[in-house]
C-alpha positions as CSV (number, residue, x, y, z in Angstrom):
1,M,65.4,12.6,-24.0
2,R,67.7,10.7,-21.7
3,F,67.5,11.2,-18.1
4,Y,71.3,10.2,-17.3
5,P,74.7,12.0,-17.5
6,P,77.1,11.9,-20.6
7,K,79.3,9.4,-20.8
8,T,82.3,10.7,-19.2
9,T,80.3,10.5,-15.8
10,L,81.1,6.5,-15.5
11,A,85.0,7.6,-15.4
12,A,84.2,10.6,-13.5
13,L,82.4,8.8,-10.5
14,R,84.4,8.7,-7.4
15,G,86.0,5.2,-6.0
16,F,88.3,3.7,-4.1
17,D,91.5,2.3,-5.2
18,M,92.2,-1.5,-5.7
19,T,94.5,-4.1,-6.3
20,A,93.5,-7.1,-8.4
21,D,94.5,-9.5,-5.4
22,S,92.1,-7.7,-3.1
23,I,89.0,-8.6,-4.5
24,T,88.3,-12.6,-4.1
25,I,85.3,-14.2,-5.9
26,L,83.9,-17.2,-3.9
27,P,82.3,-19.8,-6.5
28,T,79.6,-21.3,-4.5
29,A,76.9,-20.8,-1.9
30,A,78.8,-22.9,0.5
31,D,82.2,-21.2,0.3
32,Y,80.2,-17.9,1.0
33,R,78.5,-19.6,3.7
34,R,81.7,-20.6,5.2
35,C,83.7,-17.4,4.5
36,L,81.0,-15.8,6.4
37,L,81.3,-18.0,9.3
38,E,85.3,-17.7,9.3
39,H,85.1,-13.7,9.2
40,I,82.7,-13.4,11.8
41,A,84.9,-15.8,14.0
42,S,88.2,-14.0,13.3
43,A,86.5,-10.7,13.7
44,R,88.4,-8.2,16.0
45,R,86.6,-4.7,15.4
46,R,83.3,-4.6,13.5
47,I,80.4,-6.9,11.9
48,Y,77.7,-5.4,10.1
49,I,75.4,-7.9,8.6
50,T,72.8,-6.5,6.0
51,A,70.3,-8.8,4.2
52,L,66.7,-8.5,3.2
53,Y,66.1,-11.4,6.0
54,L,67.9,-13.5,8.1
55,Q,65.8,-16.9,8.2
56,K,65.0,-18.9,11.2
57,D,66.4,-22.3,10.1
58,E,69.6,-24.1,10.4
59,S,71.7,-21.7,8.5
60,G,70.0,-18.6,10.3
61,Q,70.8,-20.1,13.5
62,E,74.4,-21.1,12.5
63,I,75.1,-17.2,11.8
64,I,73.4,-16.2,14.9
65,D,75.2,-18.4,17.0
66,A,78.5,-17.4,15.3
67,L,77.6,-13.7,16.2
68,Y,76.8,-14.4,19.8
69,Q,79.6,-16.3,20.4
70,A,81.8,-13.4,18.8
71,K,80.3,-11.1,21.0
72,A,80.9,-13.2,24.0
73,A,84.6,-13.7,23.4
74,R,85.3,-9.8,22.4
75,P,82.8,-7.9,24.3
76,T,84.2,-4.6,22.5
77,L,83.1,-6.0,19.0
78,D,80.7,-3.6,17.2
79,I,77.7,-5.7,16.0
80,V,75.0,-4.7,13.9
81,V,72.2,-7.1,11.9
82,M,70.1,-5.5,9.7
83,V,67.0,-7.2,7.9
84,D,63.8,-5.5,6.3
85,W,61.0,-4.2,8.8
86,F,58.0,-6.0,7.3
87,R,59.7,-9.1,5.9
88,A,61.1,-9.9,9.3
89,Q,57.3,-9.8,10.8
90,R,55.8,-12.5,8.6
91,G,56.1,-16.1,7.7
92,L,57.0,-17.2,4.2
93,L,55.0,-16.4,1.1
94,G,52.1,-19.3,0.7
95,A,53.3,-20.5,3.9
96,G,50.3,-19.8,6.2
97,K,50.1,-17.7,9.1
98,Q,53.2,-17.3,10.8
99,P,55.1,-15.4,13.4
100,G,58.0,-14.1,11.4
101,N,61.5,-14.1,12.2
102,A,61.3,-11.2,14.6
103,A,59.6,-13.8,17.2
104,W,62.9,-16.2,16.9
105,Y,65.2,-12.9,17.4
106,R,63.6,-12.0,20.7
107,A,63.9,-15.3,21.7
108,E,67.1,-15.6,21.0
109,R,68.1,-12.3,22.7
110,M,66.2,-13.3,25.7
111,S,68.6,-16.5,26.2
112,R,71.7,-14.9,25.9
113,E,74.2,-12.8,28.0
114,V,75.0,-10.4,25.2
115,D,74.2,-7.9,23.0
116,V,73.7,-8.8,19.3
117,P,71.1,-6.0,18.2
118,V,68.7,-6.9,15.5
119,Y,67.6,-3.9,13.5
120,G,64.2,-3.6,11.3
121,V,64.5,-1.0,8.4
122,P,61.3,-0.2,6.8
123,I,61.9,1.5,3.1
124,Q,58.0,2.4,2.7
125,T,54.7,2.0,4.7
126,R,54.0,-1.0,3.0
127,E,56.3,-4.2,1.8
128,L,54.5,-4.2,-1.2
129,F,56.0,-0.7,-2.5
130,G,59.6,-0.8,-0.9
131,V,61.8,-3.2,0.9
132,L,65.6,-2.8,2.2
133,H,67.5,-4.7,-0.8
134,L,70.9,-3.2,0.4
135,K,73.7,-5.8,0.2
136,G,77.0,-5.9,1.9
137,N,78.6,-7.3,4.9
138,V,81.3,-5.2,6.7
139,I,83.5,-7.2,8.9
140,D,86.7,-5.6,10.3
141,D,88.2,-4.2,6.8
142,C,86.6,-6.1,4.0
143,V,83.3,-5.9,2.7
144,I,81.7,-9.3,1.5
145,Y,79.2,-8.6,-1.1
146,S,76.3,-10.9,-2.3
147,G,72.8,-10.9,-3.2
148,A,71.9,-13.7,-1.2
149,S,69.8,-13.6,1.8
150,I,70.8,-15.4,4.9
151,S,68.6,-18.9,4.7
152,N,69.3,-22.6,3.7
153,V,68.6,-22.6,0.5
154,Y,71.1,-19.3,-0.2
155,L,74.1,-20.7,1.9
156,H,73.4,-24.4,0.4
157,K,73.4,-26.0,4.0
158,F,71.7,-29.2,2.6
159,D,70.6,-30.4,-0.6
160,K,69.5,-27.6,-2.4
161,Y,71.2,-24.1,-3.6
162,R,70.2,-20.8,-5.0
163,L,72.7,-19.8,-7.0
164,D,74.1,-16.2,-6.4
165,R,77.5,-14.1,-6.8
166,Y,79.8,-13.8,-4.1
167,H,82.6,-11.1,-3.6
168,V,85.1,-10.3,-1.0
169,L,86.6,-7.2,-1.1
170,Y,89.7,-5.9,1.3
171,N,89.7,-2.3,1.2
172,K,89.5,-0.3,4.9
173,P,88.0,3.0,3.5
174,L,85.3,1.2,1.3
175,A,84.5,-0.6,4.6
176,D,84.5,2.6,6.5
177,S,82.2,3.9,3.9
178,V,79.6,1.3,4.0
179,Q,79.4,1.3,8.2
180,E,79.2,4.9,7.8
181,L,76.3,5.2,5.6
182,I,74.5,2.3,7.7
183,Q,75.2,4.4,11.0
184,N,73.9,7.8,9.8
185,A,71.3,6.9,7.2
186,L,69.7,3.7,8.7
187,L,70.3,3.1,12.3
188,G,70.1,7.1,12.9
189,S,66.5,7.6,11.7
190,K,63.2,7.3,13.7
191,A,61.7,4.8,11.6
192,T,64.5,2.2,12.6
193,H,63.6,0.1,15.4
194,R,65.3,-3.2,17.0
195,L,63.4,-6.4,16.6
196,D,64.9,-8.5,19.1
197,L,63.5,-6.6,22.1
198,P,60.3,-6.9,23.3
199,S,57.3,-4.8,22.2
200,P,58.5,-3.4,19.1
201,P,56.6,-0.4,17.6
202,M,53.4,-1.1,15.7
203,S,54.1,-0.5,12.0
204,R,51.0,2.2,11.7
205,T,52.7,4.3,14.4
206,L,55.5,4.8,12.2
207,R,54.1,6.2,8.8
208,G,55.3,9.6,9.3
209,A,58.7,8.5,10.4
210,I,58.8,6.1,7.3
211,R,57.8,8.9,5.0
212,A,60.4,11.4,6.2
213,F,63.1,8.5,6.2
214,R,62.5,7.6,2.5
215,S,62.7,11.3,1.6
216,H,66.1,11.4,3.5
217,L,67.5,8.3,1.6
218,K,66.5,9.7,-1.7
219,R,69.3,12.1,-0.7
220,A,72.0,10.2,0.8
221,S,74.9,8.5,-0.9
222,Y,78.2,6.9,0.3
223,D,80.7,9.0,1.3
224,T,83.8,8.6,-1.4
225,S,85.8,11.7,-0.1
226,A,88.7,9.5,0.5
227,G,88.7,7.8,-2.7
228,T,89.5,9.3,-6.2
229,N,88.2,10.1,-9.5
230,E,91.2,9.6,-11.2
231,P,90.4,6.8,-13.9
232,G,93.7,5.5,-14.2
233,G,93.8,2.3,-12.5
234,L,91.3,-0.4,-10.7
235,R,88.8,1.3,-8.2
236,V,85.5,0.2,-6.9
237,I,82.5,2.9,-6.5
238,P,79.8,2.2,-4.1
239,L,76.4,3.3,-5.3
240,L,73.2,3.6,-3.6
241,G,69.6,4.1,-5.1
242,V,66.0,4.6,-4.0
243,G,62.9,6.0,-6.1
244,R,62.7,7.4,-9.5
245,N,65.8,8.8,-11.4
246,N,68.0,7.7,-8.4
247,P,72.1,7.7,-8.9
248,L,72.2,3.9,-8.9
249,S,69.7,3.3,-11.9
250,R,71.1,6.5,-13.9
251,T,74.5,4.4,-13.8
252,L,72.8,1.3,-14.8
253,C,71.3,3.0,-18.0
254,Q,74.6,4.9,-18.5
255,L,76.6,1.2,-18.4
256,V,74.5,0.1,-21.0
257,A,74.9,3.1,-22.9
258,A,78.6,3.0,-22.6
259,S,78.9,-0.5,-24.1
260,Q,80.5,-0.8,-27.7
261,K,81.3,-4.4,-27.8
262,Q,80.4,-6.9,-25.5
263,L,77.3,-6.3,-22.8
264,T,76.5,-9.1,-20.0
265,L,73.5,-8.8,-18.0
266,C,72.2,-11.3,-15.2
267,T,68.4,-11.5,-13.7
268,P,66.6,-13.8,-11.9
269,Y,63.3,-12.4,-12.6
270,F,63.1,-11.1,-16.4
271,N,60.9,-8.0,-16.0
272,L,63.6,-5.3,-17.1
273,A,62.9,-1.8,-16.2
274,P,61.7,0.0,-19.5
275,V,64.4,2.8,-19.4
276,L,66.7,-0.3,-19.6
277,T,65.2,-1.9,-22.2
278,R,65.8,1.3,-24.7
279,E,69.3,1.2,-23.9
280,I,69.7,-2.3,-24.6
281,D,67.8,-1.9,-27.8
282,R,69.8,1.3,-28.8
283,A,73.3,-1.3,-28.0
284,L,71.7,-3.9,-30.4
285,K,71.5,-1.0,-33.4
286,R,74.9,0.2,-32.5
287,G,76.1,-3.3,-32.8
288,V,77.0,-4.6,-29.4
289,T,76.8,-8.3,-28.7
290,I,74.4,-8.9,-25.6
291,D,74.3,-11.9,-23.3
292,I,71.4,-12.3,-20.9
293,I,71.4,-14.8,-18.4
294,I,68.3,-15.7,-16.8
295,G,66.9,-18.5,-14.8
296,D,64.8,-21.3,-16.3
297,K,61.2,-20.9,-15.4
298,T,61.4,-23.9,-13.4
299,S,64.6,-22.6,-11.5
300,N,62.7,-19.6,-10.2
301,D,62.3,-19.7,-6.5
302,F,58.9,-19.0,-6.6
303,F,58.1,-22.0,-9.0
304,I,56.0,-24.8,-7.8
305,P,55.7,-28.1,-10.1
306,P,51.9,-28.6,-11.5
307,E,51.6,-31.9,-9.4
308,K,52.0,-29.8,-6.2
309,P,49.2,-28.1,-4.5
310,F,49.0,-24.4,-6.1
311,K,49.7,-21.1,-4.3
312,L,49.1,-17.8,-5.7
313,S,52.8,-16.8,-5.9
314,A,53.4,-19.8,-8.2
315,V,52.2,-18.1,-10.8
316,L,55.5,-15.3,-10.9
317,P,57.8,-17.4,-12.8
318,Y,54.8,-17.7,-15.6
319,F,54.9,-13.8,-15.5
320,Y,58.4,-13.6,-16.1
321,E,58.6,-16.2,-18.8
322,I,55.8,-13.9,-20.8
323,K,58.1,-10.9,-20.9
324,L,61.0,-12.9,-22.0
325,R,59.2,-14.7,-24.6
326,G,57.9,-11.0,-25.7
327,F,61.1,-9.7,-25.5
328,A,62.8,-12.6,-27.6
329,R,60.0,-12.5,-30.2
330,K,60.7,-8.9,-30.6
331,H,64.3,-9.3,-31.2
332,Q,64.5,-12.6,-33.3
333,D,66.6,-11.6,-36.2
334,A,69.4,-10.5,-33.5
335,I,68.8,-14.1,-31.9
336,A,69.3,-15.6,-35.2
337,R,72.6,-13.9,-35.9
338,H,73.8,-14.1,-32.4
339,Q,74.1,-10.6,-31.6
340,L,71.5,-11.5,-28.6
341,N,72.3,-14.5,-26.5
342,L,69.4,-15.4,-24.1
343,Q,70.8,-18.0,-21.8
344,L,68.3,-20.3,-19.4
345,W,70.4,-21.4,-16.2
346,K,69.0,-24.6,-15.2
347,E,70.8,-27.4,-12.8
348,G,68.8,-30.2,-10.9
349,D,66.1,-28.5,-8.3
350,H,68.4,-25.5,-7.6
351,S,67.5,-21.9,-8.2
352,F,68.8,-18.8,-9.6
353,H,69.3,-15.4,-8.2
354,L,72.4,-13.9,-10.0
355,K,72.3,-10.2,-10.9
356,G,74.8,-8.3,-12.4
357,V,76.2,-6.4,-15.5
358,W,79.5,-6.4,-17.3
359,V,80.6,-4.0,-20.2
360,D,83.3,-4.4,-22.2
361,Q,86.4,-5.2,-20.8
362,R,86.4,-2.7,-18.2
363,Y,83.0,-2.4,-16.1
364,T,81.7,-5.0,-13.7
365,L,79.0,-4.4,-11.6
366,L,78.0,-6.5,-8.2
367,T,74.3,-5.8,-7.3
368,G,71.1,-7.1,-5.7
369,N,69.3,-4.8,-7.9
370,N,67.1,-7.4,-10.3
371,L,66.9,-4.8,-13.1
372,N,63.3,-4.4,-13.0
373,P,60.8,-1.5,-12.3
374,R,61.0,-2.4,-8.3
375,G,64.8,-1.8,-8.4
376,F,64.7,1.1,-10.0
377,R,61.8,2.9,-8.3
378,L,60.6,1.1,-5.0
379,D,63.5,-0.7,-3.2
380,L,66.4,0.7,-1.4
381,E,69.0,-0.8,-3.7
382,N,73.1,-0.4,-3.7
383,A,76.0,-1.8,-5.7
384,L,79.8,-1.8,-6.1
385,L,81.0,-0.7,-9.5
386,I,84.4,-2.2,-10.3
387,D,86.2,0.1,-13.0
388,D,89.3,-1.6,-14.6
389,P,90.5,0.4,-17.6
390,Q,93.6,-1.2,-17.6
391,A,92.2,-4.8,-17.5
392,E,94.3,-6.0,-14.1
393,W,91.2,-8.0,-13.0
394,A,90.2,-9.4,-16.2
395,V,91.5,-13.1,-15.5
396,Q,89.0,-13.2,-12.4
397,R,86.4,-11.3,-14.3
398,D,86.4,-13.9,-17.1
399,E,86.7,-16.8,-15.0
400,E,83.4,-15.9,-13.1
401,L,81.5,-15.1,-16.3
402,A,82.7,-18.5,-17.3
403,Q,81.2,-20.4,-14.2
404,L,78.0,-18.3,-14.4
405,S,77.5,-19.5,-17.8
406,R,77.5,-23.3,-16.6
407,H,74.5,-25.2,-16.7
408,T,72.9,-23.0,-19.3
409,R,71.4,-23.3,-23.0
410,R,70.7,-20.7,-25.6
411,V,67.4,-19.9,-26.9
412,D,67.5,-19.9,-30.4
413,N,63.9,-19.1,-31.0
414,Y,60.9,-17.4,-29.1
415,S,58.9,-20.5,-29.8
416,A,61.5,-22.6,-27.8
417,L,59.7,-20.9,-24.8
418,D,56.2,-22.0,-23.4
419,S,53.3,-19.8,-24.3
420,P,50.5,-19.3,-22.1
421,S,48.5,-22.0,-23.5
422,D,50.9,-24.2,-22.2
423,Y,50.5,-23.3,-18.9
424,P,48.8,-25.4,-16.0
425,P,45.0,-24.6,-15.9
426,Q,45.2,-22.7,-12.6
427,V,48.2,-20.4,-14.2
428,R,46.0,-20.0,-17.4
429,T,42.9,-19.1,-15.0
430,L,44.7,-16.4,-13.1
431,L,46.1,-14.9,-16.3
432,R,43.2,-14.5,-17.8
433,R,41.5,-12.7,-15.0
434,V,44.7,-10.1,-15.0
435,R,44.2,-9.3,-18.8
436,C,40.4,-9.1,-18.1
437,A,40.9,-6.8,-15.1
438,R,43.7,-5.0,-17.2
439,I,45.9,-4.9,-14.3
440,G,48.8,-6.9,-15.9
441,R,51.1,-3.4,-16.4
442,L,50.5,-2.3,-13.0
443,L,51.4,-5.9,-11.7
444,Y,54.5,-5.7,-13.9
445,G,55.6,-2.5,-12.3
446,M,55.5,-4.4,-8.6
447,L,57.1,-7.4,-9.5
């Protein structure tokens, strides 16, 4: 039995009325960086920045400087920066022992004359079991939405970029709703603490508060009372989800279930949640054409060329390719008749971080959710669902899809994907150990 509501629920979701010209799509990561900096510089009332992390590098410094400069120029500005609590207090994976970004936040605060608070939000008692994966920056009356974090590669500061999606939505009720959730559900929790002040509490002392916080989040939602559930025109619907069977996960499955002709999905890490895979199977059976855009193994942000020193995290792209190869093999007939199109993205040494869902000519989902078991059960996720029953936004929507499909090649046969026997020796050794320990299923549930 399916665990989500009937198809009429999608149209009945409450959302905020939009016009097609109030949604702008930014084509590149560099455009996103410029947009953030321009909006921060011109802000007059509020700036709420939300990211998995704000990295200590040139782009991170640029954003921090812009925030402090805005606050100094306009002291009444309400500025809040939110990042994941655990991610901020460790270094990059595979980079050895590092103090983490939190130490940098504190150093910046000590050297400044104004206050720009940086909050750490813990979603679980350990990072492995859930992180702050909330997306969307509120600046005055617009929401700048992207799956990107803030760092050189995400903002294309130098020679490499990590491709994502970037949307600017001008809508005061939507911006108010996003800010209200941050203030009431996140900043109001005893588990949330500032990382830019000296001596933040030890994580182990927050375990009780974190558990209570997570329980509260499972009941939280965006306030859409100022919106409408009339499905006649273009609307944007904010969604929140954490834990099993959450509203966002249900809506994701309902979107796939509602598809009749065309369905497109993007994910950088091919490890689809089982309930989503079942809905994709059902969609194929009823004749829906499905495009899935995934990064090539070498475009994964964890990929390390075989000639470079091996790190444990380097095995992740191979795990995802094994999943993709199995999926392609199962659906080889649909691939052969071009009903299922697996498109691998690769451009030079750049990496791929796209997420999203497009259904027929009506629904477009903006999200940071990777459509994987973590996104469906562990992390705190959100999304903006654009409902466009009259195709008012169709031109921009189609242009984005065409742009995202650039630099892709179609997988014509599952055998075109590497098999484990083709992998580097260290990867094969680790995969063999995983099989012997019989922990593969557990690992895929947390990846």
